[in-house]
N, C-alpha and C positions, 0 to 999 in steps of 0.2 A: 695669949699676950704669951710670945716665945720664952723659953727658957735660956737665960743666959748661963751657959757653961760650955767646959771644954768639949765634954764629950756628952751624948744622951743618954738618957737613965732607962728611958723606957724600951722594953723587946717585945718581940711578937708574942701575942697573945694578950697583953697587958690591956689592949683596946676594948671597950664594951662592944662598939660594931665599927670597925675600917670602913667602911662604906658610908659612915654618917658624915666623916671631916669635921666631927667636933672641934670647937677653938680650943677647948681644955687639952686635946692630946697634941698641940702644935709643939714643936720642939727643934733645936738647930742640930745639923747635921754633922755627923764626926768631921774632924779635919785632918786625921792623921790614917796612913795608910792602916796601921794596927788595929784603928778605931772602925773604920771600912769594915774589913773581914769580919769584924763583930756582928756585924748587922746584912752579913749575905746569907740566902737561903732561898728564895725565889727561884735561882738557876737551878738548885740541885735537885729539886721537883720537876723541873723541866729535865735535867739530865736523868732523873729517874725514867722519865715517859719516853725519851729518845732512844736510850742504848737497849733496844729489846730487838722487838722482831725483825726489824729493817737491818739491824747492825748484824744478829747473829745468823739470821737464814739468809737473807739480800747478799749482805756484804760478803760474807764466807762464800756464798754462790757465786758473785761475779769474781771471787779471786781464784775460788776452781776454773773456772770458765777462761780466763783470759790471763791468768798469772799476775806479776806486778805493774801490767801493762798499765792499768788504772788506778795503780793506786793514790796517784794527782787526783782523782775525781773526790776520793773521800775528803780531802782538804777543802775541795772548790763547793762542795755540795754542802758541808758544814757552815764554810766560813759565810758563804755567799746570802744566806738566809738570817744571819744573826742582825743585821742592820735592819731590816725591817721588824725583827722581833724589839731593838732597843727603841724603834722609833716610834710603836704602838706603845710600849712601855713609858716613855717620856711622855706621848699624849694621855697617859693612863693619869700619871703623876699630876700631870699638870691641869687636868680636868676634875680628876677624882672619880671618873667614869671607868666602866668595863667596859671590854672588846662588844660583844653581842649588844649591849646598849648602845655604843657610838656606830654599829653597823647599822642599825636601825634608823640612823640619823642621815646615811648616805644615800643619796637620790641616784637615780629615781624612786619613787615611790609606787608601792604596787599596793592596792586594796589597803591604803593608807599604813602600810608598812615598808620599810627600806629594802630593796631589793636583796641585799645581803644578808636581811634578816630571815628570808626566804631561803635562803641559799642552806644559811645553818641548820634550817629544819629539815630541808631532804637532805643535808647532811648526816642526820640520825642514822642514816641506812647505814653510810663510811664508818660510823662509828662502832656500828653492830658487827659488820664483818671484818674489820681491823682487829677489835680486842676479841672475838671470838675466836679469831685464829691463834691470838697471841696466847690464851687462855689453855688451848687446846695442847699448843707447841709446849707449854710448859709443862702441862701434867702428862705428857709424853715423854721429856727428859727424867721426871720424878719417878714416872711408871718406869722407865728401863732399868731404874736403879731399885727400886723396891715397890715391886709389882704386888697388886692385894687381888685376892681374889680368883687367880687366874693368870694365865701367861701375861709378859711385860704389854705386850701392845694389844691386847684384847679390851672388848668394849667395857668391861665390867671393872678393869684396872686402871682404863683411861678414865672413864667415868667416875670412879672411886675419888681418883687424885681430881678432878674438875671439881667434885663437891666438896673438897679438903681445902682447895685452894679459893674457891668463891667463899665458904666460910669464913676463913682466915681473914679475907677483903671486906666483908659485912662487919667482921669484930672490929678491925683497925677503926673504920671510918666512921661507926655508928656513933661517936662524940661528934665528929664534926668540927676537929679543932684543927687549925691550920698548924701548930707547933706539932703536933703528933705526924702529920704528912712531912712536915719538913725534916724533922729528927730521924725518922723511918727513912726518908727518902736518901738523906745525908749518907747514911751509913751503909745503905744496901748500895748507894753510887759509887762510895769508896771501894767497897770491897770488892764490887764487879772490876771495877778499874784495876786495882791490885791482881784478880784473878787472871783478866784478859793477857797482863802482862805477863804473869807469872807462865801461861801456857804457851806464849810466843817464846818466849827463851825456853822454856821446857825442851823446845826440840833442837835445841842446838848442841850437838854434837852427836846426833841421830844422822840418817841418812835423808832428812828434811830442814835441816840445817838452810839458813837464810845470811846474806853476807851484805854488807854494805852497796855492792854493786849491784844485787837484787833492789835494794830502795832506790838507787838511783835510776835505774831502768822505767820503774815505775812514777818518776818524778816528769817524764818527759812530756807530758801532758798529748799524747797519742790517744786515739778509738781504735780497738779492733774492728777487725770487718764482723759484720753479725752479731756483735755484742752491745748495740745501739740500745734494743729493747730493754736488756737487762740492764744496762748503766743508767737510763731512763727512770726503772723501777728505783735503782740506787738513789739516784737523787732525790725523789720525791721521798723516799723512806727514811735516810740518815739526812742527820744533822735536826733542828727544829722543823717540823710541819705546819701546818696550816694551825692543827688543835693546838700544838705546844705554844705556838705565837700568840694565839688567841686566849689559851689559859693563863699566858702569865700575867698579864692584865691582873686577872684575879689576884694572882698570888702575890703581887707588889702592892695591890691595894690591902690583903689580908697581911700582908709582913707591915704594913704601916707606914711605907713611903708616901704615900697621898695624904694620910691622915696627920703626918708631922708635919709636912710641906704645908698644910692648911688650904682653906680655899683661897683662891685667885682672888686676893681684894684690890691687885693693881699696884702695891706697896712694892717699893726695893726690898724691904725684909724678905716678904714673899720670895719673890725672884731669887734672894740670894739663900733661902732654906730650900727652894724647888730644885736650884741647880745644884744644890749639894747634897738631896737625895738621889735626885738623878744620875750624878757621879757616882754615888753607891750602886745603884741600879746597874750603871754600864758594868764597872766591875763586875758584878754578880754575874751578868750575862757573859763575859768574856771568859771568869774562870768555869764556866759551867761548860761553855764552847771548848776550852780546853780538854778539859775532863771526859766528855764525850767522845770528841775527836780522837782522844789517843785510844779509847776505846775501839771505835769503829775501827781507828786504822789497824789495830793488833786481831780482831776477828777476820778483816780482810788479808791480812798477812796468813794467818791460820789456814786459808783458803788456797793462797798462792802458793805457799810452801808446801804444805803437805798433800793438797789433791789436785791440783794441777800436775805436778811432777807424772802422775800415775793415770791420768785422763780421766779424774774419775767428778762427774760434775751430779750431785745427789740433789734430791728435791724433796722439800719440805724436810719431816723430821729425819730423812736419812742425811742430813746436814750432821745431826748432832749422834746418830748410832754410828756413821761412818768414822768420823773424826775420834770419838771415843774409843771405837774399837783399834784405830790406829794407834792413839795413845798407849792402849793396854799392850800392843805389842813391843813397841817403841821405846816407851817410858815406864813401863809398870804397869800394875792393876791399879796402884793409887794414882795415877795419869788418866785413866778412865774414868773413876770415880770424881775426881776435883773435877774434870769437865763437864761432867753430867750435872753434879750439883749446883756449879756456877752458871751452866747454861739456863738450866732451869730457874735458878735466882735471878738471873738477869728479863729472863721473859716473864716472871711474875712480877718482877717490880715496875715493869711496864703498867702492869693492872693496880699494881697498890697507887700510883700516880694518877693513872686516867681515871679510875673511880671518882675522885673528890674534882680532878678537873673539868673531865668532860661533864660530871654531874653539875657541876656550877654552870657550863655552858649550855647543858639543856635546859637547867632551871630557870636560866636567865633568857632563854631564848622562849619558853613558855609565857615567862613574865610578858615579854615585849607583845607577845600575841593575846595578854589579858586574863592568862590563867589565876595571877595573885600580881600585889603590889610588891615587886623587887626592895622598894625602901623600907617594908616593913620585915624589921629584924624577926621577929617571931615566927612569920609565915614564910619567910624565905628560908631559915634555918629548917623548920618544918619538912618543907618541898625538897629542900637539899637531902636530908635524911632519907626521905622516901624513894628518891633517884637513887641514891648509893646504894640503895639495898636491891632496887629492881635490876639495875645495870648490871650486875655482875652475875645475880640469876639469870636473866636473858643472856648474858655472853656465855654463859657455863653451859646451858642448855642448846644454845645452837652450835656450840663449838665442841660439843659431845657428838651431836649429830652428823657435823658435816667432817669429813676426814683429811683434805688438804688444807693444812693452814700458810703452807708456802703459796698455793692459787687464791688466800684469801686474802693473806696481805700485799700480794704482788697486784690483785684487783683495787684494795683499797689504797696502794700508791697511786694509781693511775686516777682514782676519783680524788684524792688529795690533790691532785694536780690542779685539779678544777677550784676547788678551796682555796687553794695558795693564791691563785688567780685574784679570786675576790678579796682575800685578805689584802695582798698586795696593793690591789688598786684603793681599797677601803682606807690602809694606812696613810697612802699618799694625800689621799681627799682629808682626813681627819686633820693630819698634820698641817695641811697648809691652810684647812680651814678653822682649825679649832686651837692646835697649842699656841701658847703663847710666843711669841717669835722670841723674846727675850731668855727663853730656854733651850733656845737651839744652838747647835753649835757650830754653822758656819758653812761655808760651799764645801769643804771636802767631805763633809757628812752627808750632805744633800746630794751629791753626785754617787756616792754610794748607793744611797737609798735607792735613786733612779734607777742605778744600774743592778741592785739587786732586784728589784720589781722587775725590770725587763727578762733578765734571766729567769725568773720566778714563771714571768708568763709565757715564756720560751719554751719552757719545759710544760708547761699546762696545755698548750696547744699541741706540742708534740707527743703527750699523754694522749689526748683525744684522737688524734691523727691514727697513732697506732693501736686504739681501740676498736676502729672501725676499717 
């Protein structure tokens, strides 16, 4: 029975099992803007996963290569994907299901499993390469600041920092609590956003200062000759990717949006509740979009303003050491130290968000293939805990052995384009076949969803073409 009150009283973490859709968890959504902001959170976890390797390494490198010319791509690459994310979140609230469970219901079936379920299984490889590259790059930044047992970039120092970061990631997530993930992600996202903005304005007054004219040049919707490949990688890596879009459904459920709406019983009361919580979810997604777009644009501007005029296009970890050395010369030693700390944290928070995010996707996929019953809370929690220990250990080992984080994340971006194609197709299908029409938003949103899916497909196809 729905609670009749002006604002809801339960918060994230108050639900025994948000996946169960227990009738006693039902409550009305907030009616005021202030009330809605109290129930944001899933988007901050998404932002923590988004602003990392793609933004710090690829966006900065693209800015260094072509200057301000492709600044517009930052806005397009982040904006165009949000519509798919919101629609999949709407489906999740409407049905109470999470992404991989839904993917398994998308035809055609292959050996009694949906083709998208098989794709997610194959994407375990992409999960490995992308996160190994991120944890290695994060260790590189911290080792440059505080080497352990040798030279800053020695195998011993990098390996030691990887071990430290892996241990921290495991310690944070061993409890498997949504509230822990949300609070840490929110704090890190806001810290990195402030850091990125401070760094961009720190170069004002130096020979690398930028002005409004530079920004206007970057908004002219042009693509420089020879930069299409890097631009494609940037599109795949900036903004929400397939993994973040998929993970968003788990966070929406664990926050409580689906449980608070309740199971769809066809009543007007359910429609009203569901639309209300979907409204909160949409606000959550757009606030997150604003935060990670600002951060991504800031990293791009650093590359365009500081590196491009000098003709420097660093690769991999050189992005961090090159910019930090320039900050040390132009701003002072504090600038270099702050940059390396911020860069390391920006990369590491991706790991902090992706350990539980990918842990849930891996666990849900294994459940789809019969490893355990996803609806059994005890078994689900046990599997998640084990996976969230195994993932960072494997990433850390692989990241220590492989020495080129940029090569890893660019490859992951191209592979991610394939996954994006599948996620876009599955989202459109699930929206059409399973989402209650009474909680949809009308023709404008439907058009934007189709445009978003088409754009994602185009990038996916071009990614495959460029691979071969």
